[in-house]
One Martini backbone bead per residue (centre of mass of N, CA, C, O) as a GRO file, in nm:
protein
  303
    1MET     BB    1  -1.964  -0.042   0.287
    2ILE     BB    2  -1.761  -0.264   0.066
    3VAL     BB    3  -1.546  -0.343   0.289
    4SER     BB    4  -1.523  -0.619   0.532
    5VAL     BB    5  -1.327  -0.670   0.834
    6GLU     BB    6  -1.332  -0.942   1.091
    7ASN     BB    7  -1.114  -1.085   1.282
    8LEU     BB    8  -0.868  -1.174   1.106
    9THR     BB    9  -0.727  -1.507   1.059
   10ARG     BB   10  -0.394  -1.661   0.987
   11GLN     BB   11  -0.258  -1.983   0.955
   12TYR     BB   12   0.080  -2.144   0.937
   13GLY     BB   13   0.055  -2.333   1.147
   14PRO     BB   14   0.245  -2.175   1.392
   15ARG     BB   15   0.200  -1.933   1.207
   16THR     BB   16   0.108  -1.586   1.217
   17ALA     BB   17  -0.014  -1.371   0.965
   18LEU     BB   18  -0.297  -1.313   1.108
   19ALA     BB   19  -0.430  -1.093   1.390
   20GLY     BB   20  -0.722  -0.955   1.418
   21VAL     BB   21  -0.832  -0.816   1.156
   22SER     BB   22  -0.976  -0.476   1.119
   23PHE     BB   23  -1.190  -0.326   0.860
   24GLN     BB   24  -1.301  -0.049   0.643
   25VAL     BB   25  -1.444   0.025   0.315
   26ASP     BB   26  -1.530   0.270   0.111
   27GLU     BB   27  -1.669   0.411  -0.132
   28ARG     BB   28  -1.459   0.575  -0.336
   29GLU     BB   29  -1.175   0.446  -0.230
   30ILE     BB   30  -0.837   0.475  -0.126
   31PHE     BB   31  -0.689   0.182   0.012
   32GLY     BB   32  -0.419   0.122   0.231
   33VAL     BB   33  -0.160  -0.130   0.284
   34LEU     BB   34   0.094  -0.092   0.525
   35GLY     BB   35   0.413  -0.269   0.499
   36PRO     BB   36   0.627  -0.499   0.535
   37ASN     BB   37   0.777  -0.759   0.446
   38GLY     BB   38   0.595  -1.012   0.614
   39GLY     BB   39   0.326  -0.859   0.753
   40GLY     BB   40   0.042  -0.969   0.573
   41LYS     BB   41  -0.056  -0.848   0.299
   42SER     BB   42  -0.076  -1.096   0.103
   43THR     BB   43  -0.273  -1.257   0.271
   44LEU     BB   44  -0.501  -1.053   0.262
   45PHE     BB   45  -0.526  -1.039  -0.043
   46ARG     BB   46  -0.594  -1.345  -0.090
   47ILE     BB   47  -0.856  -1.343   0.069
   48LEU     BB   48  -1.007  -1.116  -0.094
   49ALA     BB   49  -0.949  -1.295  -0.371
   50THR     BB   50  -1.024  -1.606  -0.295
   51MET     BB   51  -0.734  -1.781  -0.251
   52LEU     BB   52  -0.790  -1.773   0.070
   53ALA     BB   53  -0.855  -1.900   0.377
   54PRO     BB   54  -0.953  -1.839   0.677
   55SER     BB   55  -0.925  -1.939   1.007
   56SER     BB   56  -1.071  -1.668   1.100
   57GLY     BB   57  -1.327  -1.488   1.057
   58SER     BB   58  -1.414  -1.206   0.830
   59ALA     BB   59  -1.506  -1.133   0.476
   60SER     BB   60  -1.629  -0.864   0.260
   61VAL     BB   61  -1.783  -0.798  -0.071
   62ALA     BB   62  -2.056  -0.640  -0.142
   63GLY     BB   63  -2.191  -0.851   0.084
   64TYR     BB   64  -1.982  -1.087   0.030
   65ASP     BB   65  -1.848  -1.378   0.122
   66VAL     BB   66  -1.531  -1.508   0.063
   67GLU     BB   67  -1.596  -1.810   0.161
   68ARG     BB   68  -1.914  -1.864   0.084
   69GLN     BB   69  -1.904  -1.638  -0.189
   70PRO     BB   70  -1.675  -1.635  -0.422
   71ALA     BB   71  -1.822  -1.591  -0.695
   72GLU     BB   72  -1.947  -1.315  -0.621
   73VAL     BB   73  -1.684  -1.171  -0.561
   74ARG     BB   74  -1.541  -1.209  -0.841
   75ARG     BB   75  -1.755  -1.029  -0.996
   76ARG     BB   76  -1.658  -0.759  -0.801
   77ILE     BB   77  -1.354  -0.806  -0.881
   78GLY     BB   78  -1.034  -0.676  -0.933
   79VAL     BB   79  -0.700  -0.800  -1.030
   80VAL     BB   80  -0.363  -0.699  -0.925
   81PHE     BB   81  -0.070  -0.834  -0.941
   82GLN     BB   82   0.256  -0.835  -0.864
   83SER     BB   83   0.275  -1.045  -1.065
   84GLN     BB   84   0.263  -1.126  -1.376
   85SER     BB   85  -0.046  -1.218  -1.590
   86LEU     BB   86   0.067  -1.208  -1.864
   87ASP     BB   87   0.093  -1.286  -2.207
   88LYS     BB   88   0.376  -1.218  -2.389
   89LYS     BB   89   0.281  -1.371  -2.673
   90LEU     BB   90   0.060  -1.167  -2.665
   91THR     BB   91  -0.149  -0.934  -2.715
   92VAL     BB   92  -0.328  -0.702  -2.570
   93PHE     BB   93  -0.612  -0.801  -2.686
   94GLU     BB   94  -0.571  -1.101  -2.629
   95ASN     BB   95  -0.567  -1.070  -2.325
   96LEU     BB   96  -0.845  -0.936  -2.295
   97ARG     BB   97  -1.016  -1.155  -2.430
   98ALA     BB   98  -0.946  -1.384  -2.235
   99GLN     BB   99  -1.064  -1.242  -1.988
  100GLY     BB  100  -1.356  -1.211  -2.090
  101HIS     BB  101  -1.416  -1.519  -2.114
  102LEU     BB  102  -1.406  -1.572  -1.802
  103PHE     BB  103  -1.682  -1.366  -1.794
  104ALA     BB  104  -1.874  -1.426  -2.044
  105MET     BB  105  -1.753  -1.255  -2.271
  106HIS     BB  106  -1.875  -1.131  -2.596
  107GLY     BB  107  -1.846  -0.992  -2.880
  108ARG     BB  108  -1.948  -0.673  -2.896
  109GLY     BB  109  -1.933  -0.618  -2.593
  110LEU     BB  110  -1.633  -0.685  -2.562
  111ALA     BB  111  -1.514  -0.496  -2.776
  112GLU     BB  112  -1.618  -0.231  -2.646
  113ARG     BB  113  -1.478  -0.271  -2.372
  114MET     BB  114  -1.189  -0.283  -2.474
  115ASP     BB  115  -1.189   0.000  -2.596
  116GLU     BB  116  -1.256   0.155  -2.336
  117VAL     BB  117  -1.016   0.068  -2.150
  118ALA     BB  118  -0.791   0.142  -2.349
  119GLU     BB  119  -0.855   0.442  -2.364
  120ARG     BB  120  -0.837   0.512  -2.057
  121LEU     BB  121  -0.524   0.375  -2.045
  122GLY     BB  122  -0.354   0.439  -2.311
  123ILE     BB  123  -0.363   0.146  -2.521
  124ALA     BB  124  -0.500   0.154  -2.805
  125ASP     BB  125  -0.227   0.182  -2.987
  126ARG     BB  126  -0.133  -0.127  -2.857
  127ARG     BB  127  -0.323  -0.373  -2.932
  128GLY     BB  128  -0.102  -0.529  -3.141
  129ASP     BB  129   0.101  -0.566  -2.924
  130LEU     BB  130   0.333  -0.724  -2.773
  131VAL     BB  131   0.397  -0.753  -2.445
  132GLU     BB  132   0.716  -0.796  -2.466
  133THR     BB  133   0.743  -0.483  -2.592
  134LEU     BB  134   0.675  -0.354  -2.329
  135SER     BB  135   0.674  -0.164  -2.080
  136GLY     BB  136   0.617  -0.162  -1.748
  137GLY     BB  137   0.393   0.055  -1.751
  138LEU     BB  138   0.219  -0.072  -1.980
  139ARG     BB  139   0.172  -0.345  -1.845
  140ARG     BB  140   0.018  -0.230  -1.603
  141ARG     BB  141  -0.217  -0.120  -1.768
  142VAL     BB  142  -0.309  -0.396  -1.873
  143GLU     BB  143  -0.368  -0.517  -1.599
  144ILE     BB  144  -0.590  -0.312  -1.530
  145ALA     BB  145  -0.771  -0.369  -1.771
  146LYS     BB  146  -0.833  -0.656  -1.690
  147GLY     BB  147  -0.959  -0.584  -1.407
  148LEU     BB  148  -1.194  -0.384  -1.556
  149LEU     BB  149  -1.361  -0.531  -1.777
  150HIS     BB  150  -1.616  -0.635  -1.571
  151ARG     BB  151  -1.696  -0.409  -1.375
  152PRO     BB  152  -1.592  -0.352  -1.095
  153ALA     BB  153  -1.615  -0.233  -0.762
  154VAL     BB  154  -1.327  -0.366  -0.695
  155LEU     BB  155  -0.975  -0.294  -0.672
  156LEU     BB  156  -0.705  -0.515  -0.650
  157MET     BB  157  -0.365  -0.427  -0.529
  158ASP     BB  158  -0.038  -0.574  -0.544
  159GLU     BB  159   0.215  -0.396  -0.553
  160PRO     BB  160   0.194  -0.204  -0.829
  161SER     BB  161   0.507  -0.068  -0.836
  162THR     BB  162   0.658  -0.302  -0.913
  163GLY     BB  163   0.928  -0.222  -1.131
  164LEU     BB  164   0.891   0.085  -1.131
  165ASP     BB  165   0.947   0.385  -1.221
  166PRO     BB  166   0.876   0.699  -1.121
  167GLY     BB  167   0.713   0.775  -1.375
  168ALA     BB  168   0.527   0.523  -1.383
  169ARG     BB  169   0.415   0.568  -1.098
  170ARG     BB  170   0.271   0.836  -1.152
  171GLU     BB  171   0.087   0.732  -1.376
  172LEU     BB  172  -0.058   0.519  -1.214
  173TRP     BB  173  -0.186   0.721  -1.007
  174GLN     BB  174  -0.355   0.876  -1.206
  175TYR     BB  175  -0.535   0.633  -1.280
  176VAL     BB  176  -0.639   0.564  -0.998
  177GLU     BB  177  -0.776   0.843  -0.948
  178GLU     BB  178  -0.966   0.823  -1.193
  179LEU     BB  179  -1.125   0.577  -1.101
  180ARG     BB  180  -1.245   0.720  -0.858
  181ASP     BB  181  -1.352   0.999  -0.985
  182GLN     BB  182  -1.491   0.884  -1.270
  183GLN     BB  183  -1.594   0.564  -1.181
  184GLY     BB  184  -1.622   0.480  -0.868
  185ILE     BB  185  -1.379   0.314  -0.775
  186THR     BB  186  -1.255   0.086  -0.557
  187VAL     BB  187  -0.933   0.088  -0.384
  188LEU     BB  188  -0.715  -0.187  -0.293
  189MET     BB  189  -0.383  -0.160  -0.148
  190THR     BB  190  -0.059  -0.272  -0.144
  191THR     BB  191   0.235  -0.147   0.049
  192HIS     BB  192   0.595  -0.009   0.100
  193ILE     BB  193   0.548   0.279  -0.023
  194LEU     BB  194   0.533   0.595   0.091
  195ASP     BB  195   0.431   0.780  -0.147
  196GLU     BB  196   0.193   0.596  -0.208
  197ALA     BB  197   0.050   0.599   0.071
  198ASP     BB  198   0.007   0.917   0.077
  199ARG     BB  199  -0.235   0.891  -0.160
  200ALA     BB  200  -0.425   0.784   0.023
  201ASP     BB  201  -0.711   0.817   0.202
  202ARG     BB  202  -0.646   0.543   0.355
  203LEU     BB  203  -0.488   0.354   0.631
  204LEU     BB  204  -0.314   0.044   0.698
  205LEU     BB  205  -0.111  -0.075   0.959
  206LEU     BB  206   0.113  -0.355   0.917
  207HIS     BB  207   0.239  -0.588   1.179
  208GLN     BB  208   0.277  -0.904   1.223
  209GLY     BB  209  -0.049  -0.926   1.155
  210LYS     BB  210  -0.106  -0.633   1.278
  211VAL     BB  211  -0.281  -0.363   1.384
  212VAL     BB  212  -0.139  -0.030   1.453
  213ALA     BB  213  -0.296   0.153   1.233
  214GLN     BB  214  -0.553   0.402   1.131
  215GLY     BB  215  -0.592   0.634   0.854
  216ALA     BB  216  -0.511   0.919   0.751
  217PRO     BB  217  -0.209   1.031   0.679
  218ALA     BB  218  -0.232   1.305   0.830
  219GLU     BB  219  -0.334   1.186   1.098
  220LEU     BB  220  -0.094   1.004   1.160
  221LYS     BB  221   0.125   1.233   1.160
  222ALA     BB  222  -0.016   1.410   1.387
  223ARG     BB  223   0.063   1.231   1.632
  224ILE     BB  224   0.347   1.350   1.654
  225GLY     BB  225   0.442   1.611   1.577
  226GLY     BB  226   0.636   1.839   1.484
  227ASP     BB  227   0.959   1.706   1.494
  228VAL     BB  228   1.236   1.525   1.346
  229VAL     BB  229   1.535   1.420   1.510
  230VAL     BB  230   1.868   1.324   1.395
  231LEU     BB  231   2.144   1.184   1.573
  232ASP     BB  232   2.484   1.156   1.504
  233VAL     BB  233   2.657   0.927   1.710
  234ALA     BB  234   2.898   0.739   1.870
  235GLU     BB  235   2.725   0.712   2.169
  236PRO     BB  236   2.403   0.653   2.220
  237ALA     BB  237   2.381   0.512   2.501
  238ARG     BB  238   2.520   0.752   2.656
  239LEU     BB  239   2.347   1.004   2.549
  240LEU     BB  240   2.055   0.945   2.619
  241PRO     BB  241   2.049   1.010   2.934
  242GLU     BB  242   2.170   1.300   2.899
  243LEU     BB  243   1.933   1.426   2.749
  244ARG     BB  244   1.735   1.389   2.977
  245ALA     BB  245   1.892   1.537   3.207
  246ARG     BB  246   1.975   1.820   3.050
  247LEU     BB  247   1.697   1.856   2.838
  248GLY     BB  248   1.431   1.681   2.877
  249VAL     BB  249   1.471   1.437   2.658
  250GLU     BB  250   1.328   1.197   2.455
  251ALA     BB  251   1.487   0.911   2.322
  252ALA     BB  252   1.589   0.700   2.038
  253ALA     BB  253   1.748   0.413   1.936
  254VAL     BB  254   1.845   0.415   1.577
  255ASN     BB  255   2.074   0.289   1.395
  256GLY     BB  256   2.303   0.459   1.572
  257SER     BB  257   2.087   0.670   1.654
  258LEU     BB  258   1.907   0.964   1.752
  259ARG     BB  259   1.555   1.001   1.823
  260VAL     BB  260   1.348   1.303   1.802
  261GLU     BB  261   1.044   1.434   1.932
  262ILE     BB  262   0.981   1.785   1.846
  263GLY     BB  263   0.944   2.101   1.895
  264ASN     BB  264   1.143   2.304   1.754
  265GLY     BB  265   1.402   2.157   1.625
  266HIS     BB  266   1.613   2.386   1.577
  267ARG     BB  267   1.650   2.454   1.878
  268PHE     BB  268   1.741   2.177   1.976
  269ILE     BB  269   1.996   2.156   1.809
  270ALA     BB  270   2.146   2.392   1.938
  271GLU     BB  271   2.140   2.277   2.226
  272ALA     BB  272   2.282   2.004   2.171
  273VAL     BB  273   2.549   2.112   2.052
  274GLU     BB  274   2.620   2.280   2.305
  275ALA     BB  275   2.600   2.044   2.524
  276PHE     BB  276   2.766   1.841   2.296
  277PRO     BB  277   3.062   1.885   2.217
  278GLY     BB  278   3.162   1.655   1.959
  279ALA     BB  279   2.926   1.425   1.976
  280ILE     BB  280   2.799   1.550   1.712
  281ARG     BB  281   2.822   1.481   1.372
  282SER     BB  282   2.505   1.491   1.290
  283VAL     BB  283   2.201   1.630   1.139
  284ALA     BB  284   1.835   1.580   1.121
  285LEU     BB  285   1.541   1.738   0.966
  286HIS     BB  286   1.182   1.653   0.995
  287LYS     BB  287   0.888   1.577   0.911
  288PRO     BB  288   0.652   1.368   0.954
  289THR     BB  289   0.621   1.032   0.864
  290LEU     BB  290   0.520   0.714   0.803
  291GLU     BB  291   0.779   0.597   0.914
  292ASP     BB  292   0.748   0.730   1.193
  293VAL     BB  293   0.484   0.599   1.268
  294PHE     BB  294   0.580   0.306   1.250
  295LEU     BB  295   0.808   0.338   1.455
  296ASP     BB  296   0.630   0.428   1.691
  297GLU     BB  297   0.439   0.163   1.693
  298THR     BB  298   0.692  -0.075   1.659
  299GLY     BB  299   1.021  -0.015   1.638
  300ALA     BB  300   1.015  -0.031   1.322
  301ARG     BB  301   1.094  -0.056   0.997
  302LEU     BB  302   0.990  -0.077   0.669
  303THR     BB  303   1.312  -0.129   0.547
   0.00000   0.00000   0.00000
């Protein structure tokens, strides 16, 4: 593995932001950390980026401990922050050149590397443009180019799709997958966006600083199986025990509706509507999503 986290804990006074978090990331993998805002994702990101020390436990990148060997870790990671770190008054290449100088890159070697990453990320023709004139998607590409300039083994990305429209988000993911497939770079990213998390090779679900599940997206969704049926009813608390008694179905009350996990959901819908005429205002049927997995594990929604 290239990233290893063991029993990581972080306290902010009496508040626990991370509580015994453990996971490993393999080389050439896109690894996602999925959870709601305030769930501990950013704290984990900052520890892996050597910006914050853990209260206990350990984390390493490429064999180097993030707390004891931060300089070695920084040489091996690229970082794309949630908030923009570009200087908007500089051009694209001026931003890249300044980044290269931070890693003691200079001269012809730096120039060639700037050309290479700019070409790969489709920003070579914008090298002389001021960053403030670029769209959100192009700025994100420049952020990634900065993070890749010194050839890191691991790219850390904190909520990379923040502020991007759906088209720019799709383009971003195409580049991320190319980094994995063509350059062998490991990507670890935090997100609360479901379709983004679905494209990761493996996921860690984080809630209130604790790991609630981890695995490939398809594996996590397979834990639920069958269908998810949501019944919009006027009195969920009253109907819930009646569903159990009359149809032998366990349901959960969620946001004023009843949620049922069951095989052959369409048959259950017909039975429920017939059993409770007039009580069900509307129904929704879908295959399990990561939102369903998170709800199953925590009783809370991602958003």
